[in-house]
C-alpha positions as CSV (number, residue, x, y, z in Angstrom):
1,M,0.0,0.0,0.0
2,D,1.3,3.4,-0.9
3,M,1.9,6.2,1.5
4,T,-1.0,8.1,2.9
5,I,-1.3,10.9,5.5
6,N,-4.3,11.1,7.8
7,A,-4.2,14.7,9.0
8,A,-6.7,14.1,11.8
9,E,-4.5,11.2,13.1
10,V,-1.4,13.4,13.1
11,E,-3.3,16.2,14.9
12,K,-4.6,13.8,17.5
13,I,-1.1,12.3,18.2
14,L,0.2,15.9,18.7
15,A,-2.8,16.9,20.9
16,D,-2.5,13.7,23.1
17,S,1.2,14.3,23.6
18,R,0.9,17.7,25.2
19,G,1.4,18.1,28.9
20,K,3.8,15.1,29.4
21,S,5.4,15.2,32.8
22,E,9.1,15.8,33.2
23,R,9.6,12.2,34.2
24,E,7.8,11.0,31.1
25,L,10.0,13.3,28.9
26,D,13.1,12.1,30.7
27,D,12.2,8.5,29.9
28,I,11.8,9.3,26.2
29,L,15.1,11.1,26.2
30,D,16.8,8.3,28.0
31,R,15.7,5.9,25.3
32,A,16.7,8.3,22.6
33,E,20.2,8.6,24.2
34,A,20.5,4.8,24.2
35,L,19.6,4.7,20.4
36,K,16.5,2.6,21.2
37,G,14.2,4.3,18.7
38,L,11.2,6.4,19.3
39,S,7.5,6.0,18.6
40,P,5.4,8.7,16.8
41,E,3.9,9.4,20.2
42,D,7.4,9.9,21.7
43,V,8.4,12.3,18.8
44,A,5.1,14.2,19.3
45,A,6.0,14.7,23.0
46,L,9.3,16.2,22.2
47,L,7.7,18.4,19.6
48,T,5.1,19.8,22.0
49,T,7.0,20.1,25.3
50,G,7.5,23.6,26.7
51,S,10.2,22.5,29.1
52,S,13.3,24.6,28.4
53,T,15.4,22.1,30.4
54,R,14.3,19.2,28.3
55,I,14.7,21.1,25.1
56,E,18.3,21.9,26.0
57,R,18.8,18.2,26.8
58,M,17.4,17.4,23.4
59,F,20.0,19.6,21.8
60,R,22.8,17.8,23.7
61,I,21.5,14.3,22.9
62,A,21.1,15.1,19.2
63,G,24.7,16.2,19.0
64,Q,25.9,13.1,20.9
65,I,23.9,10.8,18.6
66,K,25.4,12.4,15.4
67,E,28.9,11.9,16.8
68,E,28.2,8.4,18.0
69,I,26.9,7.3,14.5
70,Y,29.0,9.4,12.2
71,G,31.9,10.7,14.3
72,E,33.5,14.0,13.3
73,R,33.0,13.8,9.6
74,V,30.7,16.1,7.7
75,V,29.9,15.3,4.1
76,M,30.3,18.0,1.4
77,F,28.3,18.3,-1.8
78,A,27.1,21.0,-4.2
79,P,23.9,21.5,-6.2
80,L,24.0,21.7,-10.0
81,Y,20.9,23.5,-11.5
82,I,20.6,22.5,-15.2
83,S,17.2,23.9,-16.2
84,D,14.8,26.5,-14.7
85,Y,11.9,25.8,-17.1
86,C,8.9,24.9,-15.0
87,V,5.2,24.5,-15.7
88,N,4.2,24.7,-12.0
89,R,3.0,27.8,-10.2
90,C,4.3,27.3,-6.6
91,A,3.8,30.4,-4.5
92,Y,7.2,30.1,-2.7
93,C,9.5,29.3,-5.7
94,G,11.5,31.6,-7.9
95,Y,11.0,29.2,-10.8
96,R,7.2,29.5,-10.8
97,C,5.9,29.6,-14.3
98,D,4.5,33.1,-14.1
99,N,7.7,34.7,-13.0
100,K,9.2,36.7,-15.9
101,F,12.9,36.1,-16.6
102,T,14.9,34.6,-19.4
103,R,14.7,30.8,-18.8
104,R,17.3,28.4,-20.0
105,K,18.5,24.8,-19.8
106,L,22.1,23.9,-20.2
107,T,23.6,22.2,-23.2
108,M,25.7,19.2,-22.6
109,D,28.8,21.3,-23.3
110,E,27.6,23.8,-20.6
111,I,26.9,20.9,-18.2
112,R,30.5,19.8,-18.8
113,S,31.7,23.3,-18.0
114,E,29.7,23.5,-14.8
115,A,30.8,20.0,-13.7
116,E,34.4,20.8,-14.4
117,I,34.3,23.9,-12.2
118,L,32.7,21.8,-9.4
119,E,35.4,19.1,-9.9
120,R,38.1,21.8,-9.6
121,M,36.4,23.0,-6.4
122,G,37.0,19.5,-5.1
123,H,33.4,18.2,-5.2
124,K,32.8,14.5,-5.7
125,R,29.0,14.4,-5.3
126,L,26.4,16.6,-6.9
127,A,22.7,17.2,-6.4
128,L,21.3,17.5,-9.9
129,E,18.4,20.0,-9.8
130,A,15.8,21.0,-12.5
131,G,12.3,22.5,-12.7
132,E,9.4,20.4,-14.0
133,D,8.7,20.8,-17.7
134,P,8.2,17.7,-19.7
135,V,8.7,19.5,-23.0
136,N,11.8,21.6,-22.2
137,C,13.2,19.3,-19.6
138,P,12.1,15.7,-20.4
139,I,13.5,12.7,-18.6
140,D,15.8,11.9,-21.6
141,Y,17.5,15.3,-21.0
142,I,18.0,14.5,-17.3
143,L,19.5,11.1,-18.2
144,E,21.8,12.6,-20.8
145,A,23.0,15.1,-18.3
146,I,23.8,12.4,-15.7
147,H,25.6,10.4,-18.4
148,T,27.6,13.5,-19.4
149,I,28.6,14.2,-15.8
150,Y,29.7,10.7,-15.1
151,G,31.7,10.5,-18.3
152,M,34.0,13.5,-17.7
153,K,37.0,14.2,-15.6
154,A,39.0,17.4,-14.9
155,G,42.5,16.7,-13.9
156,S,42.4,14.6,-10.7
157,G,38.7,15.7,-10.1
158,E,35.7,13.6,-10.9
159,I,32.0,13.4,-9.9
160,R,31.5,10.0,-8.3
161,R,27.9,10.3,-7.2
162,V,25.0,12.2,-8.8
163,N,22.0,12.6,-6.6
164,V,18.9,13.7,-8.4
165,N,16.2,16.2,-7.2
166,I,13.5,16.3,-9.9
167,A,9.8,16.3,-9.9
168,A,7.7,13.2,-9.0
169,T,7.5,10.9,-12.0
170,T,6.5,7.5,-13.2
171,E,7.8,4.1,-12.3
172,E,9.1,3.8,-15.9
173,N,11.2,7.0,-15.4
174,Y,12.4,5.9,-12.0
175,K,13.7,2.7,-13.6
176,K,15.6,4.7,-16.1
177,L,17.2,6.8,-13.3
178,H,18.1,3.6,-11.5
179,E,19.6,2.0,-14.5
180,I,21.9,5.0,-15.3
181,G,23.2,4.8,-11.7
182,I,21.9,7.7,-9.7
183,G,22.9,8.0,-6.1
184,T,19.9,9.2,-4.0
185,Y,16.6,10.3,-5.4
186,I,15.6,13.4,-3.5
187,L,12.1,15.0,-3.3
188,F,10.7,17.4,-0.8
189,Q,7.0,16.9,0.0
190,E,7.1,20.7,0.7
191,T,4.2,20.3,3.2
192,Y,2.3,17.2,4.4
193,H,-0.8,19.3,5.2
194,E,-3.0,18.9,2.2
195,P,-5.0,22.2,2.5
196,S,-1.8,24.1,2.8
197,Y,-0.3,22.1,-0.1
198,A,-3.3,23.1,-2.3
199,R,-2.9,26.8,-1.2
200,F,0.7,27.1,-2.2
201,H,0.7,24.9,-5.3
202,E,-1.6,27.0,-7.4
203,A,-1.3,25.2,-10.8
204,G,0.6,22.6,-12.6
205,P,1.1,18.8,-12.2
206,K,2.8,19.3,-8.8
207,R,-0.6,20.4,-7.5
208,N,-1.5,16.7,-7.3
209,F,-0.8,16.0,-3.6
210,N,-1.2,12.3,-3.6
211,Y,0.9,11.7,-6.7
212,H,3.7,13.7,-5.1
213,L,3.2,12.0,-1.7
214,T,3.6,8.5,-3.3
215,A,6.6,9.2,-5.4
216,F,9.0,7.4,-3.1
217,D,6.8,4.2,-3.3
218,R,7.1,4.3,-7.1
219,A,10.9,5.0,-6.9
220,M,11.6,2.2,-4.5
221,R,9.5,-0.3,-6.4
222,S,11.6,0.7,-9.5
223,G,14.9,-0.3,-7.8
224,I,16.0,3.0,-6.3
225,D,16.9,2.0,-2.7
226,D,18.3,5.4,-1.5
227,V,15.7,8.1,-1.3
228,G,15.9,11.5,0.5
229,G,12.9,13.4,1.9
230,G,12.2,16.7,3.4
231,V,9.7,19.5,3.9
232,L,9.9,23.2,3.3
233,F,9.6,24.5,6.8
234,G,7.3,27.6,6.8
235,L,4.3,26.3,4.8
236,H,2.5,24.9,7.8
237,D,3.0,24.2,11.5
238,W,6.4,22.7,12.0
239,R,5.2,20.2,14.6
240,F,2.7,18.7,12.1
241,E,5.4,18.6,9.4
242,V,8.0,16.8,11.5
243,L,5.6,14.2,12.8
244,S,4.3,13.5,9.3
245,L,7.9,13.2,8.0
246,M,8.6,10.6,10.6
247,L,5.4,8.7,9.7
248,H,6.5,8.8,6.1
249,N,9.9,7.4,7.1
250,R,8.2,4.6,9.1
251,H,6.1,3.7,6.1
252,L,9.1,3.3,3.8
253,D,11.0,1.3,6.5
254,E,8.1,-1.1,7.0
255,T,7.3,-1.4,3.3
256,F,10.8,-1.5,1.7
257,G,13.2,-2.3,4.6
258,A,14.8,1.2,4.6
259,G,13.5,4.6,5.4
260,F,15.0,7.9,4.2
261,H,18.7,7.7,3.4
262,T,18.8,11.5,3.9
263,I,16.5,14.2,5.2
264,S,17.0,17.7,3.9
265,M,16.1,20.6,6.2
266,P,15.2,23.6,4.0
267,R,13.7,26.6,5.8
268,L,11.6,29.0,3.7
269,C,13.5,32.0,2.4
270,H,12.7,34.8,0.0
271,A,12.4,34.1,-3.8
272,Q,11.3,36.2,-6.7
273,G,7.6,37.0,-6.7
274,M,6.7,35.7,-3.2
275,D,5.0,37.5,-0.3
276,M,6.9,36.4,2.9
277,S,4.0,37.6,5.1
278,A,1.9,34.6,3.9
279,Y,4.1,32.1,5.6
280,E,4.7,30.7,9.1
281,I,8.4,31.6,9.4
282,L,10.3,29.6,11.9
283,S,12.5,31.3,14.5
284,D,16.1,30.2,14.8
285,D,15.3,28.5,18.1
286,D,12.4,26.6,16.7
287,F,14.4,25.5,13.6
288,K,17.2,24.3,15.9
289,R,14.6,22.3,17.8
290,V,13.3,20.8,14.5
291,V,16.7,19.7,13.5
292,S,17.5,18.1,16.9
293,T,14.1,16.3,17.1
294,V,14.6,14.8,13.6
295,R,18.2,13.7,14.5
296,I,16.9,12.0,17.7
297,A,14.0,10.4,15.9
298,V,16.0,9.0,13.0
299,P,19.6,8.6,14.4
300,Y,20.9,6.7,11.3
301,T,19.7,9.1,8.6
302,G,21.9,11.6,6.9
303,M,20.7,15.2,7.6
304,I,21.3,18.0,5.1
305,I,21.5,21.8,5.4
306,S,21.9,24.0,2.4
307,T,23.3,27.5,1.8
308,R,19.8,28.9,2.6
309,E,21.1,29.2,6.1
310,S,23.8,31.7,7.3
311,P,27.2,30.5,8.3
312,A,26.4,31.1,12.0
313,M,23.2,29.1,11.8
314,R,24.9,26.2,9.9
315,K,27.5,26.1,12.6
316,E,24.8,25.8,15.3
317,L,22.8,23.1,13.3
318,I,25.9,20.9,12.8
319,K,26.1,20.7,16.6
320,T,22.5,19.4,16.8
321,G,22.4,16.8,14.1
322,I,23.4,18.0,10.6
323,S,25.8,15.6,8.9
324,Q,25.9,16.9,5.3
325,I,26.3,20.5,4.0
326,S,26.7,22.2,0.6
327,G,29.6,24.5,0.0
328,G,30.4,27.1,-2.7
329,S,26.9,26.7,-4.0
330,S,25.1,28.4,-6.9
331,V,21.3,28.1,-7.2
332,E,21.0,29.5,-10.7
333,V,21.3,27.7,-14.0
334,G,24.8,28.2,-15.3
335,G,25.7,30.0,-12.2
336,Y,29.1,28.4,-11.7
337,A,30.3,29.6,-15.0
338,L,28.8,33.1,-14.4
339,R,27.8,33.3,-18.0
340,E,24.8,35.5,-17.4
341,D,22.4,36.8,-14.8
342,G,19.5,34.5,-14.4
343,G,16.6,33.5,-12.0
344,E,17.6,31.9,-8.7
345,Q,15.2,29.4,-7.1
346,F,15.8,31.1,-3.7
347,E,18.2,33.4,-2.0
348,V,21.5,32.1,-0.7
349,A,22.7,33.1,2.8
350,D,26.1,31.4,2.9
351,N,28.2,32.6,-0.1
352,R,31.5,31.3,1.1
353,P,33.7,29.4,-1.4
354,A,33.9,25.6,-0.7
355,I,37.4,25.8,0.6
356,D,36.4,28.4,3.2
357,V,33.5,26.1,4.3
358,M,36.1,23.4,4.7
359,R,38.3,25.7,6.8
360,F,35.4,26.5,9.0
361,L,34.7,22.8,9.5
362,M,38.3,22.1,10.4
363,D,38.4,25.0,12.8
364,E,35.6,23.2,14.6
365,G,37.6,20.0,14.7
366,L,35.4,18.4,12.1
367,V,36.5,16.4,9.1
368,P,35.2,17.6,5.7
369,S,34.4,14.5,3.7
370,F,33.9,13.9,-0.1
371,C,33.3,10.2,0.4
372,T,31.1,8.3,-2.0
373,A,32.3,4.8,-1.0
374,C,29.0,3.4,0.4
375,Y,27.3,3.9,-3.0
376,R,30.1,2.2,-4.9
377,K,30.6,-0.6,-2.4
378,G,26.8,-1.4,-2.5
379,R,26.2,-0.1,1.0
380,T,22.8,1.4,0.1
381,G,19.2,0.9,1.2
382,D,18.7,-1.8,3.8
383,R,22.3,-2.8,3.6
384,F,23.4,0.8,4.7
385,M,20.8,0.9,7.4
386,S,21.9,-2.5,8.9
387,L,25.5,-1.3,9.0
388,A,24.4,2.0,10.6
389,K,22.2,0.4,13.2
390,S,24.9,-2.0,14.1
391,G,27.1,1.0,15.0
392,N,29.7,0.0,12.4
393,I,29.2,2.8,9.8
394,K,31.5,5.1,11.6
395,N,34.3,2.5,11.2
396,V,34.3,3.2,7.4
397,C,33.1,6.8,7.5
398,L,36.1,8.3,9.3
399,P,38.8,6.4,7.2
400,N,37.1,7.4,4.0
401,A,36.6,11.0,5.1
402,L,40.3,11.2,6.0
403,M,41.3,9.8,2.6
404,T,39.1,12.2,0.6
405,L,40.4,15.1,2.7
406,C,43.9,14.1,1.9
407,E,43.0,14.0,-1.8
408,Y,41.6,17.5,-1.6
409,M,44.6,18.8,0.4
410,M,47.0,17.5,-2.2
411,D,45.0,18.6,-5.3
412,Y,43.5,22.0,-4.2
413,G,44.8,23.2,-0.9
414,D,47.3,26.0,-0.4
415,D,50.2,25.7,2.1
416,S,48.1,26.9,5.1
417,F,45.3,24.5,4.2
418,R,47.7,21.6,3.9
419,I,49.2,22.3,7.3
420,Q,45.8,22.5,8.9
421,A,44.4,19.4,7.1
422,D,47.5,17.3,7.7
423,A,47.3,18.0,11.4
424,L,43.6,17.1,11.5
425,I,44.2,13.9,9.6
426,N,47.0,12.8,12.0
427,T,44.8,13.6,15.0
428,N,41.9,11.6,13.7
429,L,43.9,8.6,12.6
430,S,44.3,7.7,16.2
431,K,40.5,7.7,16.6
432,I,40.1,4.8,14.2
433,R,39.5,2.0,16.7
434,N,40.3,-1.1,14.6
435,D,44.1,-1.6,14.3
436,S,44.1,-3.0,10.8
437,M,41.7,-0.4,9.5
438,R,43.9,2.4,11.1
439,E,47.0,1.0,9.4
440,L,45.3,0.5,6.1
441,T,44.1,4.2,6.2
442,R,47.5,5.4,7.2
443,G,49.1,3.5,4.3
444,N,46.4,4.8,1.8
445,I,47.0,8.4,2.9
446,E,50.7,8.0,2.2
447,K,49.8,6.6,-1.3
448,I,47.5,9.6,-1.9
449,K,50.3,11.9,-1.0
450,N,52.4,10.1,-3.5
451,G,49.9,10.5,-6.3
452,K,47.3,7.7,-5.9
453,R,43.6,8.7,-6.0
454,D,40.2,7.2,-5.3
455,L,41.2,4.9,-2.5
456,F,38.4,3.9,-0.2
457,V,37.0,1.1,2.0
């Protein structure tokens, strides 16, 4: 049975959860801290509590969970927008069909140019993005773009994983995406509240709430075992959205053996043609609470924050659960090559170059990672989740993070970057618990320094 959302059920769970005693909340947080998993009712209790002491404890536990599962590594990626043609009229989006700007889609040569720039920035994984337009941006164009990206290499750089964020589509098209070798298929539900969904999706195929909601069922039936969800926080009450997101995750886990591989955490920000007063804007404190609750509820899921958020906010959110961030991003078609001014899907708040984002992470004692090993070693879907739930994913995450950081250091870092990165690598080598894995990693790092590339476990 495909995914459904019963709004009355969600509201009842939230209403029944209010007023939990501090003892009951502590019991929930004790189980969360022990990685024992939480029920929807538990999640609702954390979403609705007004206890500042328990909220602060949530923040601490969320950070502890991320460190326990993934260690110090933070995965780096970049979006690549290839077409801004769109037939939908979504009130919050700069690509909406009635916005007036010169639209474009990239040629394959332009896609090569954009990918080459991203490769020379050090990126190994991309999130391919496009508006929905079956005439100007058909599935065959998406497939050709993926094939083009995988088929090119700039010096020592190469894109090793292309994640795809395109509109909900058919099982036949998902099979095509699976066959060409995409990484994660990403789709934001935007809002799980159907009346709000209808309000903000004014026209176009995306207006079909149920077709959008059941996209992951079609994708996973078609062989795609890594899917990434998310909502656009600001379209409806954040408590309703988080609980619905967790119910969606549970449905996928029960039906296909694996829930969301990643969950993106976009917060509404200004885009061309939108009226910000029409939305339920989250405060920084509430958004931090959203991130920590999701991390506690799904400890083994990668959590993504984009350049929608400021450097200061991204720093805070990494402490409470975020494990993947974009760096050096452009959200306009052809933006990396700076060929022309175009329409951006939304405003970017963190404009730092990728290398500066990496410096910031290293300043925090974190290891920037360009790892794509799990995908290429077959650690996807239920196989990834079993490894994560056993506590063993960190045993490969840190070694692979250190090796990719060494690659970046040798290929793109200046002298000061190399000094900082080399010191961080040496410090973290001692944190690899398994003796043979530590020595393998140490040996591979020496090989990378001597010219070898793409070593991973």
